[in-house]
Biopython code that builds the backbone (N, CA, C, O; Angstrom):
import numpy as np
from Bio.PDB.StructureBuilder import StructureBuilder

atoms = [
    (1, "UNK", "N", (92.163, 124.785, 122.551)),
    (1, "UNK", "CA", (90.717, 125.763, 121.865)),
    (1, "UNK", "C", (90.858, 124.307, 120.353)),
    (1, "UNK", "O", (91.848, 123.858, 119.775)),
    (2, "UNK", "N", (89.516, 124.027, 120.224)),
    (2, "UNK", "CA", (89.365, 122.911, 118.674)),
    (2, "UNK", "C", (88.895, 123.737, 117.511)),
    (2, "UNK", "O", (87.763, 124.178, 117.314)),
    (3, "UNK", "N", (89.712, 123.831, 116.959)),
    (3, "UNK", "CA", (89.210, 124.472, 115.390)),
    (3, "UNK", "C", (88.342, 123.608, 114.412)),
    (3, "UNK", "O", (87.567, 123.899, 113.500)),
    (4, "UNK", "N", (88.837, 122.271, 115.037)),
    (4, "UNK", "CA", (88.201, 121.016, 113.813)),
    (4, "UNK", "C", (88.080, 119.684, 114.208)),
    (4, "UNK", "O", (89.034, 119.454, 114.952)),
    (5, "UNK", "N", (87.318, 118.600, 114.070)),
    (5, "UNK", "CA", (87.537, 117.249, 114.465)),
    (5, "UNK", "C", (86.961, 117.175, 112.871)),
    (5, "UNK", "O", (86.343, 117.911, 112.101)),
    (6, "UNK", "N", (87.534, 115.869, 112.869)),
    (6, "UNK", "CA", (88.049, 115.004, 111.677)),
    (6, "UNK", "C", (87.213, 113.627, 112.241)),
    (6, "UNK", "O", (87.534, 113.010, 113.257)),
    (7, "UNK", "N", (86.310, 113.360, 111.536)),
    (7, "UNK", "CA", (85.720, 112.179, 111.824)),
    (7, "UNK", "C", (86.110, 111.247, 110.579)),
    (7, "UNK", "O", (85.483, 111.306, 109.522)),
    (8, "UNK", "N", (87.163, 110.407, 110.778)),
    (8, "UNK", "CA", (88.267, 109.468, 109.993)),
    (8, "UNK", "C", (86.975, 108.168, 109.355)),
    (8, "UNK", "O", (86.032, 107.955, 110.117)),
    (9, "UNK", "N", (87.012, 107.455, 108.126)),
    (9, "UNK", "CA", (86.056, 106.306, 107.896)),
    (9, "UNK", "C", (86.662, 105.086, 108.522)),
    (9, "UNK", "O", (86.097, 103.998, 108.409)),
    (10, "UNK", "N", (87.859, 105.229, 109.217)),
    (10, "UNK", "CA", (88.428, 104.382, 109.890)),
    (10, "UNK", "C", (87.294, 104.082, 111.393)),
    (10, "UNK", "O", (87.099, 102.988, 111.923)),
    (11, "UNK", "N", (86.930, 104.890, 111.640)),
    (11, "UNK", "CA", (86.420, 105.244, 113.099)),
    (11, "UNK", "C", (86.836, 105.827, 114.175)),
    (11, "UNK", "O", (86.325, 106.186, 115.235)),
    (12, "UNK", "N", (87.845, 105.851, 113.706)),
    (12, "UNK", "CA", (88.943, 107.026, 114.748)),
    (12, "UNK", "C", (88.423, 109.020, 114.779)),
    (12, "UNK", "O", (88.368, 109.873, 113.893)),
    (13, "UNK", "N", (88.153, 109.036, 116.201)),
    (13, "UNK", "CA", (88.204, 110.944, 116.172)),
    (13, "UNK", "C", (89.235, 111.367, 116.343)),
    (13, "UNK", "O", (89.995, 110.825, 117.147)),
    (14, "UNK", "N", (89.607, 112.518, 115.612)),
    (14, "UNK", "CA", (91.085, 113.393, 115.565)),
    (14, "UNK", "C", (90.356, 114.864, 115.823)),
    (14, "UNK", "O", (89.552, 115.507, 115.147)),
    (15, "UNK", "N", (91.015, 115.115, 117.136)),
    (15, "UNK", "CA", (90.622, 116.087, 117.562)),
    (15, "UNK", "C", (92.091, 117.104, 117.031)),
    (15, "UNK", "O", (93.257, 116.751, 117.204)),
    (16, "UNK", "N", (91.548, 118.696, 116.218)),
    (16, "UNK", "CA", (92.907, 119.492, 115.958)),
    (16, "UNK", "C", (92.709, 120.125, 116.826)),
    (16, "UNK", "O", (91.740, 119.843, 117.531)),
    (17, "UNK", "N", (93.583, 121.317, 117.169)),
    (17, "UNK", "CA", (93.257, 122.276, 117.715)),
    (17, "UNK", "C", (94.708, 123.037, 117.513)),
    (17, "UNK", "O", (95.638, 122.482, 116.928)),
    (18, "UNK", "N", (94.828, 124.779, 118.229)),
    (18, "UNK", "CA", (96.027, 125.504, 118.057)),
    (18, "UNK", "C", (96.953, 124.647, 118.269)),
    (18, "UNK", "O", (97.445, 124.274, 117.204)),
    (19, "UNK", "N", (97.370, 124.208, 119.098)),
    (19, "UNK", "CA", (98.434, 123.806, 119.937)),
    (19, "UNK", "C", (98.493, 122.140, 119.954)),
    (19, "UNK", "O", (97.640, 121.493, 119.347)),
    (20, "UNK", "N", (99.598, 121.480, 120.718)),
    (20, "UNK", "CA", (99.900, 120.674, 119.928)),
    (20, "UNK", "C", (98.782, 119.184, 120.751)),
    (20, "UNK", "O", (99.249, 118.355, 121.532)),
    (21, "UNK", "N", (97.303, 119.226, 120.278)),
    (21, "UNK", "CA", (96.824, 118.496, 120.619)),
    (21, "UNK", "C", (96.251, 117.255, 119.748)),
    (21, "UNK", "O", (95.781, 117.654, 118.682)),
    (22, "UNK", "N", (96.204, 116.464, 119.849)),
    (22, "UNK", "CA", (95.748, 115.127, 119.365)),
    (22, "UNK", "C", (94.837, 114.023, 119.950)),
    (22, "UNK", "O", (95.484, 113.517, 120.867)),
    (23, "UNK", "N", (93.468, 113.333, 119.830)),
    (23, "UNK", "CA", (92.960, 112.814, 120.292)),
    (23, "UNK", "C", (93.126, 111.611, 119.608)),
    (23, "UNK", "O", (92.330, 110.742, 119.964)),
    (24, "UNK", "N", (94.004, 111.255, 118.635)),
    (24, "UNK", "CA", (94.265, 109.630, 117.583)),
    (24, "UNK", "C", (94.907, 108.802, 118.678)),
    (24, "UNK", "O", (95.608, 109.283, 119.569)),
    (25, "UNK", "N", (94.625, 107.578, 118.548)),
    (25, "UNK", "CA", (94.752, 106.664, 119.624)),
    (25, "UNK", "C", (95.814, 105.776, 118.508)),
    (25, "UNK", "O", (96.151, 104.717, 119.038)),
    (26, "UNK", "N", (96.263, 105.906, 117.459)),
    (26, "UNK", "CA", (96.840, 105.140, 116.790)),
    (26, "UNK", "C", (97.149, 105.457, 115.087)),
    (26, "UNK", "O", (96.334, 105.147, 114.218)),
    (27, "UNK", "N", (98.225, 106.001, 114.849)),
    (27, "UNK", "CA", (98.554, 106.538, 113.648)),
    (27, "UNK", "C", (99.944, 105.850, 112.876)),
    (27, "UNK", "O", (100.661, 105.243, 113.672)),
    (28, "UNK", "N", (100.351, 105.855, 111.671)),
    (28, "UNK", "CA", (101.591, 104.824, 111.058)),
    (28, "UNK", "C", (101.497, 105.303, 109.894)),
    (28, "UNK", "O", (100.558, 105.770, 109.250)),
    (29, "UNK", "N", (103.136, 105.053, 109.585)),
    (29, "UNK", "CA", (103.308, 104.987, 108.115)),
    (29, "UNK", "C", (103.396, 103.649, 106.980)),
    (29, "UNK", "O", (103.469, 103.551, 105.755)),
    (30, "UNK", "N", (103.349, 102.797, 108.025)),
    (30, "UNK", "CA", (102.806, 101.637, 107.510)),
    (30, "UNK", "C", (101.427, 101.482, 106.513)),
    (30, "UNK", "O", (100.288, 101.546, 106.977)),
    (31, "UNK", "N", (101.693, 101.289, 105.197)),
    (31, "UNK", "CA", (100.533, 101.285, 104.259)),
    (31, "UNK", "C", (99.480, 100.260, 104.613)),
    (31, "UNK", "O", (98.342, 100.300, 104.146)),
    (32, "UNK", "N", (99.912, 99.332, 105.467)),
    (32, "UNK", "CA", (98.776, 97.816, 105.698)),
    (32, "UNK", "C", (98.044, 98.222, 107.076)),
    (32, "UNK", "O", (97.005, 97.656, 107.415)),
    (33, "UNK", "N", (98.693, 99.317, 107.912)),
    (33, "UNK", "CA", (98.183, 99.549, 108.944)),
    (33, "UNK", "C", (97.022, 99.838, 109.397)),
    (33, "UNK", "O", (96.426, 100.544, 108.583)),
    (34, "UNK", "N", (96.463, 99.636, 110.255)),
    (34, "UNK", "CA", (94.899, 100.576, 110.154)),
    (34, "UNK", "C", (95.433, 102.015, 110.896)),
    (34, "UNK", "O", (94.464, 102.765, 111.020)),
    (35, "UNK", "N", (96.263, 102.419, 111.248)),
    (35, "UNK", "CA", (96.777, 103.938, 111.490)),
    (35, "UNK", "C", (96.879, 104.858, 110.641)),
    (35, "UNK", "O", (96.568, 106.040, 110.787)),
    (36, "UNK", "N", (97.322, 104.340, 109.722)),
    (36, "UNK", "CA", (97.401, 105.043, 108.210)),
    (36, "UNK", "C", (96.241, 105.930, 108.213)),
    (36, "UNK", "O", (96.347, 107.115, 108.529)),
    (37, "UNK", "N", (95.234, 105.436, 107.899)),
    (37, "UNK", "CA", (94.755, 106.641, 107.884)),
    (37, "UNK", "C", (94.443, 107.496, 108.457)),
    (37, "UNK", "O", (94.112, 108.523, 107.864)),
    (38, "UNK", "N", (94.427, 107.440, 109.479)),
    (38, "UNK", "CA", (94.701, 108.837, 110.580)),
    (38, "UNK", "C", (96.117, 109.691, 110.308)),
    (38, "UNK", "O", (96.063, 110.919, 110.376)),
    (39, "UNK", "N", (97.151, 109.147, 110.056)),
    (39, "UNK", "CA", (98.093, 109.895, 109.692)),
    (39, "UNK", "C", (97.570, 110.458, 108.228)),
    (39, "UNK", "O", (97.654, 111.686, 108.260)),
    (40, "UNK", "N", (97.259, 110.179, 107.453)),
    (40, "UNK", "CA", (97.436, 110.607, 106.032)),
    (40, "UNK", "C", (96.392, 111.878, 106.224)),
    (40, "UNK", "O", (96.616, 112.970, 105.702)),
    (41, "UNK", "N", (95.381, 111.644, 106.925)),
    (41, "UNK", "CA", (93.873, 112.603, 107.270)),
    (41, "UNK", "C", (94.857, 113.484, 107.745)),
    (41, "UNK", "O", (95.192, 114.311, 106.897)),
    (42, "UNK", "N", (95.642, 113.609, 109.233)),
    (42, "UNK", "CA", (96.328, 114.695, 109.727)),
    (42, "UNK", "C", (97.115, 115.302, 108.394)),
    (42, "UNK", "O", (96.705, 116.359, 107.914)),
    (43, "UNK", "N", (97.901, 114.827, 107.987)),
    (43, "UNK", "CA", (98.653, 115.017, 106.813)),
    (43, "UNK", "C", (98.594, 116.242, 105.984)),
    (43, "UNK", "O", (99.324, 117.224, 105.852)),
    (44, "UNK", "N", (97.232, 115.761, 105.359)),
    (44, "UNK", "CA", (96.159, 116.334, 104.684)),
    (44, "UNK", "C", (95.769, 117.436, 105.040)),
    (44, "UNK", "O", (95.663, 118.462, 104.368)),
    (45, "UNK", "N", (95.500, 117.223, 106.319)),
    (45, "UNK", "CA", (95.078, 118.900, 107.219)),
    (45, "UNK", "C", (95.622, 119.986, 107.463)),
    (45, "UNK", "O", (95.071, 120.939, 108.013)),
    (46, "UNK", "N", (97.278, 119.915, 106.894)),
    (46, "UNK", "CA", (98.229, 120.445, 106.934)),
    (46, "UNK", "C", (99.092, 120.373, 108.615)),
    (46, "UNK", "O", (99.697, 121.206, 109.289)),
    (47, "UNK", "N", (98.791, 119.107, 108.765)),
    (47, "UNK", "CA", (99.649, 118.692, 110.104)),
    (47, "UNK", "C", (100.991, 117.889, 109.761)),
    (47, "UNK", "O", (101.277, 117.298, 108.719)),
    (48, "UNK", "N", (101.854, 118.066, 111.134)),
    (48, "UNK", "CA", (102.734, 117.444, 111.111)),
    (48, "UNK", "C", (102.450, 116.295, 112.547)),
    (48, "UNK", "O", (101.621, 116.592, 113.407)),
    (49, "UNK", "N", (103.141, 115.194, 112.608)),
    (49, "UNK", "CA", (102.911, 113.973, 113.715)),
    (49, "UNK", "C", (103.737, 113.933, 114.452)),
    (49, "UNK", "O", (104.838, 114.048, 113.913)),
    (50, "UNK", "N", (103.757, 113.831, 115.390)),
    (50, "UNK", "CA", (104.587, 113.776, 116.480)),
    (50, "UNK", "C", (105.089, 112.910, 117.563)),
    (50, "UNK", "O", (105.326, 113.633, 118.530)),
    (51, "UNK", "N", (105.403, 111.446, 117.870)),
    (51, "UNK", "CA", (105.009, 110.394, 118.786)),
    (51, "UNK", "C", (105.904, 110.482, 119.496)),
    (51, "UNK", "O", (107.033, 110.476, 119.007)),
    (52, "UNK", "N", (105.745, 110.583, 120.749)),
    (52, "UNK", "CA", (106.012, 110.501, 122.558)),
    (52, "UNK", "C", (106.281, 109.295, 122.968)),
    (52, "UNK", "O", (105.275, 108.620, 123.185)),
    (53, "UNK", "N", (107.508, 108.668, 123.194)),
    (53, "UNK", "CA", (107.145, 107.579, 124.348)),
    (53, "UNK", "C", (107.506, 107.885, 125.618)),
    (53, "UNK", "O", (108.622, 108.403, 125.606)),
    (54, "UNK", "N", (107.115, 107.804, 126.555)),
    (54, "UNK", "CA", (107.590, 108.581, 128.506)),
    (54, "UNK", "C", (107.931, 109.881, 128.263)),
    (54, "UNK", "O", (108.923, 110.202, 128.917)),
    (55, "UNK", "N", (107.574, 110.592, 127.702)),
    (55, "UNK", "CA", (108.095, 112.007, 126.871)),
    (55, "UNK", "C", (109.154, 112.606, 126.444)),
    (55, "UNK", "O", (109.666, 113.716, 126.588)),
    (56, "UNK", "N", (109.480, 111.241, 125.653)),
    (56, "UNK", "CA", (111.052, 111.633, 124.823)),
    (56, "UNK", "C", (110.142, 111.396, 122.864)),
    (56, "UNK", "O", (109.524, 110.388, 122.522)),
    (57, "UNK", "N", (110.346, 112.473, 122.105)),
    (57, "UNK", "CA", (110.252, 112.113, 121.106)),
    (57, "UNK", "C", (110.716, 111.120, 120.026)),
    (57, "UNK", "O", (111.896, 110.998, 119.698)),
    (58, "UNK", "N", (109.700, 110.425, 119.501)),
    (58, "UNK", "CA", (110.252, 109.295, 118.914)),
    (58, "UNK", "C", (110.703, 109.617, 117.578)),
    (58, "UNK", "O", (109.619, 109.611, 116.995)),
    (59, "UNK", "N", (111.776, 109.963, 116.481)),
    (59, "UNK", "CA", (112.067, 110.518, 115.762)),
    (59, "UNK", "C", (111.755, 109.442, 114.434)),
    (59, "UNK", "O", (111.404, 109.739, 113.292)),
    (60, "UNK", "N", (111.969, 108.346, 114.916)),
    (60, "UNK", "CA", (112.026, 107.410, 113.597)),
    (60, "UNK", "C", (110.630, 106.026, 114.016)),
    (60, "UNK", "O", (110.646, 104.821, 113.767)),
    (61, "UNK", "N", (109.724, 106.750, 114.613)),
    (61, "UNK", "CA", (108.347, 105.589, 114.545)),
    (61, "UNK", "C", (107.693, 105.592, 113.262)),
    (61, "UNK", "O", (107.636, 106.450, 112.381)),
    (62, "UNK", "N", (107.178, 104.349, 113.369)),
    (62, "UNK", "CA", (106.377, 103.517, 112.090)),
    (62, "UNK", "C", (105.398, 103.596, 112.535)),
    (62, "UNK", "O", (104.641, 104.050, 111.678)),
    (63, "UNK", "N", (104.799, 103.381, 113.607)),
    (63, "UNK", "CA", (103.603, 103.147, 114.187)),
    (63, "UNK", "C", (103.499, 103.278, 115.955)),
    (63, "UNK", "O", (104.253, 102.844, 116.826)),
    (64, "UNK", "N", (102.287, 104.033, 116.035)),
    (64, "UNK", "CA", (102.236, 104.363, 117.830)),
    (64, "UNK", "C", (100.775, 103.948, 117.889)),
    (64, "UNK", "O", (100.163, 103.681, 116.855)),
    (65, "UNK", "N", (100.009, 103.871, 119.526)),
    (65, "UNK", "CA", (99.001, 103.581, 119.667)),
    (65, "UNK", "C", (99.391, 103.886, 121.056)),
    (65, "UNK", "O", (100.255, 103.378, 121.771)),
    (66, "UNK", "N", (98.188, 105.242, 121.354)),
    (66, "UNK", "CA", (98.643, 105.544, 122.671)),
    (66, "UNK", "C", (97.202, 104.825, 123.529)),
    (66, "UNK", "O", (96.721, 105.192, 124.601)),
    (67, "UNK", "N", (96.833, 103.900, 122.789)),
    (67, "UNK", "CA", (95.401, 102.866, 123.788)),
    (67, "UNK", "C", (96.295, 102.213, 124.439)),
    (67, "UNK", "O", (96.337, 102.162, 125.668)),
    (68, "UNK", "N", (97.161, 101.607, 123.597)),
    (68, "UNK", "CA", (97.948, 100.538, 124.053)),
    (68, "UNK", "C", (99.201, 100.456, 124.539)),
    (68, "UNK", "O", (99.749, 99.509, 125.104)),
    (69, "UNK", "N", (99.629, 101.581, 124.260)),
    (69, "UNK", "CA", (100.950, 102.058, 124.623)),
    (69, "UNK", "C", (102.366, 101.488, 124.444)),
    (69, "UNK", "O", (103.368, 101.328, 125.142)),
    (70, "UNK", "N", (101.915, 101.219, 122.979)),
    (70, "UNK", "CA", (103.204, 100.769, 122.278)),
    (70, "UNK", "C", (103.703, 101.811, 121.028)),
    (70, "UNK", "O", (103.041, 102.573, 120.323)),
    (71, "UNK", "N", (104.834, 101.579, 121.055)),
    (71, "UNK", "CA", (105.451, 102.277, 119.603)),
    (71, "UNK", "C", (106.254, 101.312, 119.328)),
    (71, "UNK", "O", (106.847, 100.525, 120.066)),
    (72, "UNK", "N", (106.216, 101.488, 117.658)),
    (72, "UNK", "CA", (107.164, 100.522, 116.849)),
    (72, "UNK", "C", (108.076, 101.271, 116.057)),
    (72, "UNK", "O", (107.680, 101.751, 114.996)),
    (73, "UNK", "N", (109.575, 101.477, 116.546)),
    (73, "UNK", "CA", (110.448, 101.973, 115.899)),
    (73, "UNK", "C", (111.551, 101.824, 115.634)),
    (73, "UNK", "O", (112.108, 101.491, 116.680)),
    (74, "UNK", "N", (112.569, 101.884, 114.480)),
    (74, "UNK", "CA", (113.870, 101.894, 113.951)),
    (74, "UNK", "C", (114.700, 101.181, 114.886)),
    (74, "UNK", "O", (114.694, 102.116, 115.686)),
    (75, "UNK", "N", (115.527, 100.173, 115.559)),
    (75, "UNK", "CA", (115.964, 100.071, 116.374)),
    (75, "UNK", "C", (117.821, 101.364, 116.427)),
    (75, "UNK", "O", (118.314, 102.130, 115.599)),
    (76, "UNK", "N", (118.099, 101.070, 117.406)),
    (76, "UNK", "CA", (119.154, 101.949, 117.194)),
    (76, "UNK", "C", (120.169, 101.128, 118.218)),
    (76, "UNK", "O", (119.893, 100.451, 119.209)),
    (77, "UNK", "N", (121.634, 101.487, 117.518)),
    (77, "UNK", "CA", (122.760, 100.700, 118.408)),
    (77, "UNK", "C", (122.648, 102.207, 119.548)),
    (77, "UNK", "O", (122.011, 103.257, 119.634)),
    (78, "UNK", "N", (123.943, 101.303, 120.416)),
    (78, "UNK", "CA", (124.484, 102.124, 121.894)),
    (78, "UNK", "C", (125.098, 103.695, 121.049)),
    (78, "UNK", "O", (124.907, 104.742, 121.667)),
    (79, "UNK", "N", (125.618, 103.749, 120.040)),
    (79, "UNK", "CA", (125.951, 104.767, 119.628)),
    (79, "UNK", "C", (125.079, 105.444, 118.583)),
    (79, "UNK", "O", (125.577, 106.121, 117.684)),
    (80, "UNK", "N", (123.366, 105.193, 118.754)),
    (80, "UNK", "CA", (122.533, 106.270, 118.678)),
    (80, "UNK", "C", (122.162, 105.962, 116.787)),
    (80, "UNK", "O", (121.158, 106.377, 116.208)),
    (81, "UNK", "N", (123.360, 105.094, 116.113)),
    (81, "UNK", "CA", (123.283, 104.882, 114.840)),
    (81, "UNK", "C", (122.052, 103.288, 114.522)),
    (81, "UNK", "O", (122.009, 102.203, 115.102)),
    (82, "UNK", "N", (121.215, 103.852, 113.359)),
    (82, "UNK", "CA", (120.024, 102.698, 113.027)),
    (82, "UNK", "C", (120.901, 101.537, 113.152)),
    (82, "UNK", "O", (122.107, 101.569, 112.909)),
    (83, "UNK", "N", (119.963, 100.055, 113.712)),
    (83, "UNK", "CA", (120.974, 99.356, 113.766)),
    (83, "UNK", "C", (120.209, 98.386, 112.589)),
    (83, "UNK", "O", (119.022, 98.169, 112.346)),
    (84, "UNK", "N", (122.018, 97.715, 111.726)),
    (84, "UNK", "CA", (121.542, 96.825, 110.432)),
    (84, "UNK", "C", (121.607, 95.627, 111.173)),
    (84, "UNK", "O", (122.368, 95.421, 112.118)),
    (85, "UNK", "N", (120.922, 94.982, 110.787)),
    (85, "UNK", "CA", (121.601, 92.854, 111.197)),
    (85, "UNK", "C", (122.061, 92.413, 110.559)),
    (85, "UNK", "O", (121.630, 92.939, 109.533)),
    (86, "UNK", "N", (122.936, 91.514, 110.197)),
    (86, "UNK", "CA", (123.365, 90.592, 109.593)),
    (86, "UNK", "C", (123.940, 90.353, 108.229)),
    (86, "UNK", "O", (125.003, 90.056, 107.685)),
    (87, "UNK", "N", (122.424, 90.696, 107.901)),
    (87, "UNK", "CA", (121.621, 90.595, 106.381)),
    (87, "UNK", "C", (121.284, 91.755, 105.748)),
    (87, "UNK", "O", (120.664, 91.864, 104.690)),
    (88, "UNK", "N", (121.755, 92.676, 106.494)),
    (88, "UNK", "CA", (121.818, 94.321, 105.893)),
    (88, "UNK", "C", (120.434, 95.174, 105.764)),
    (88, "UNK", "O", (120.137, 96.079, 104.984)),
    (89, "UNK", "N", (119.563, 94.443, 107.005)),
    (89, "UNK", "CA", (118.046, 95.025, 107.216)),
    (89, "UNK", "C", (117.955, 95.967, 108.184)),
    (89, "UNK", "O", (118.431, 95.627, 109.266)),
    (90, "UNK", "N", (117.441, 97.154, 108.110)),
    (90, "UNK", "CA", (116.644, 97.694, 109.406)),
    (90, "UNK", "C", (116.051, 96.869, 109.932)),
    (90, "UNK", "O", (115.335, 96.088, 109.305)),
    (91, "UNK", "N", (116.244, 96.829, 111.562)),
    (91, "UNK", "CA", (115.172, 96.356, 112.572)),
    (91, "UNK", "C", (114.437, 96.847, 113.280)),
    (91, "UNK", "O", (114.842, 97.763, 113.996)),
    (92, "UNK", "N", (112.828, 96.339, 113.352)),
    (92, "UNK", "CA", (111.995, 97.386, 114.218)),
    (92, "UNK", "C", (111.845, 96.865, 115.503)),
    (92, "UNK", "O", (111.701, 95.651, 115.648)),
    (93, "UNK", "N", (111.862, 97.662, 116.498)),
    (93, "UNK", "CA", (111.600, 97.762, 117.921)),
    (93, "UNK", "C", (110.602, 97.814, 118.437)),
    (93, "UNK", "O", (110.084, 98.917, 118.262)),
    (94, "UNK", "N", (109.935, 97.058, 119.107)),
    (94, "UNK", "CA", (108.345, 97.254, 119.581)),
    (94, "UNK", "C", (108.169, 98.190, 120.869)),
    (94, "UNK", "O", (107.418, 97.451, 121.506)),
    (95, "UNK", "N", (108.337, 99.244, 121.637)),
    (95, "UNK", "CA", (108.638, 99.522, 122.726)),
    (95, "UNK", "C", (107.258, 100.126, 123.494)),
    (95, "UNK", "O", (106.490, 100.997, 123.089)),
    (96, "UNK", "N", (107.224, 99.369, 124.715)),
    (96, "UNK", "CA", (105.893, 99.990, 125.336)),
    (96, "UNK", "C", (106.054, 101.180, 126.826)),
    (96, "UNK", "O", (107.014, 101.355, 127.576)),
    (97, "UNK", "N", (105.032, 101.661, 126.813)),
    (97, "UNK", "CA", (105.300, 103.005, 127.524)),
    (97, "UNK", "C", (103.712, 104.074, 127.667)),
    (97, "UNK", "O", (102.560, 103.825, 127.309)),
    (98, "UNK", "N", (104.066, 104.791, 128.065)),
    (98, "UNK", "CA", (103.471, 106.270, 127.765)),
    (98, "UNK", "C", (104.008, 106.646, 126.612)),
    (98, "UNK", "O", (105.169, 106.991, 126.391)),
    (99, "UNK", "N", (102.818, 106.536, 125.658)),
    (99, "UNK", "CA", (102.270, 106.944, 124.199)),
    (99, "UNK", "C", (101.707, 108.220, 124.207)),
    (99, "UNK", "O", (100.566, 108.386, 124.639)),
    (100, "UNK", "N", (102.417, 109.189, 123.755)),
    (100, "UNK", "CA", (102.077, 110.544, 122.955)),
    (100, "UNK", "C", (101.352, 111.007, 121.870)),
    (100, "UNK", "O", (102.238, 111.856, 121.970)),
    (101, "UNK", "N", (100.598, 111.344, 120.867)),
    (101, "UNK", "CA", (100.308, 111.627, 119.718)),
    (101, "UNK", "C", (100.431, 112.940, 119.896)),
    (101, "UNK", "O", (100.563, 113.451, 121.008)),
    (102, "UNK", "N", (100.397, 113.579, 118.809)),
    (102, "UNK", "CA", (100.703, 115.052, 118.959)),
    (102, "UNK", "C", (100.526, 115.389, 117.333)),
    (102, "UNK", "O", (101.024, 114.659, 116.476)),
    (103, "UNK", "N", (99.843, 116.453, 117.051)),
    (103, "UNK", "CA", (99.671, 116.935, 115.462)),
    (103, "UNK", "C", (99.500, 118.603, 115.766)),
    (103, "UNK", "O", (98.633, 119.290, 116.304)),
    (104, "UNK", "N", (100.466, 118.795, 115.293)),
    (104, "UNK", "CA", (101.015, 120.122, 114.939)),
    (104, "UNK", "C", (100.521, 121.219, 113.533)),
    (104, "UNK", "O", (99.987, 120.865, 112.482)),
    (105, "UNK", "N", (100.832, 122.322, 113.869)),
    (105, "UNK", "CA", (100.946, 123.145, 112.846)),
    (105, "UNK", "C", (101.758, 122.821, 111.538)),
    (105, "UNK", "O", (102.841, 122.295, 111.794)),
    (106, "UNK", "N", (101.609, 122.928, 110.753)),
    (106, "UNK", "CA", (102.754, 122.618, 109.682)),
    (106, "UNK", "C", (103.772, 124.222, 109.606)),
    (106, "UNK", "O", (103.334, 125.368, 109.509)),
    (107, "UNK", "N", (104.951, 123.847, 109.675)),
    (107, "UNK", "CA", (105.497, 125.705, 109.919)),
    (107, "UNK", "C", (105.609, 125.546, 107.982)),
    (107, "UNK", "O", (105.591, 124.463, 107.396)),
    (108, "UNK", "N", (105.731, 127.053, 107.236)),
    (108, "UNK", "CA", (106.278, 126.647, 106.233)),
    (108, "UNK", "C", (107.220, 127.587, 105.822)),
    (108, "UNK", "O", (107.899, 127.382, 104.817)),
]
sb = StructureBuilder()
sb.init_structure("model")
sb.init_model(0)
sb.init_chain("A")
sb.init_seg("    ")
for serial, (resi, resn, name, xyz) in enumerate(atoms, 1):
    if name == "N":
        sb.init_residue(resn, " ", resi, " ")
    sb.init_atom(name, np.array(xyz, "f"), 0.0, 1.0, " ", f" {name:<3s}", serial, name[0])
structure = sb.get_structure()
């Protein structure tokens, strides 16, 4: 059941319902990414954003694009720790697959 439809200034249409439903094509925490507006609108409407890649939630996603099937996320080592390169920087990894973006009601 759909409660609210937000038409964003960047031309994407986000459908928000009671359950984990969202039709956003791209979300991002990167301030320079076009998906940032979608992400901010969802947060402002009281939602949390969850990104799934091939059915598994990606906790450290930076950008997710369901249409392109790409998630940019922080790389992890074999032990599951964030990968730090020789210069001390975290590295991003871009992974292709079946991308699902869900917006859920924030639990207070």
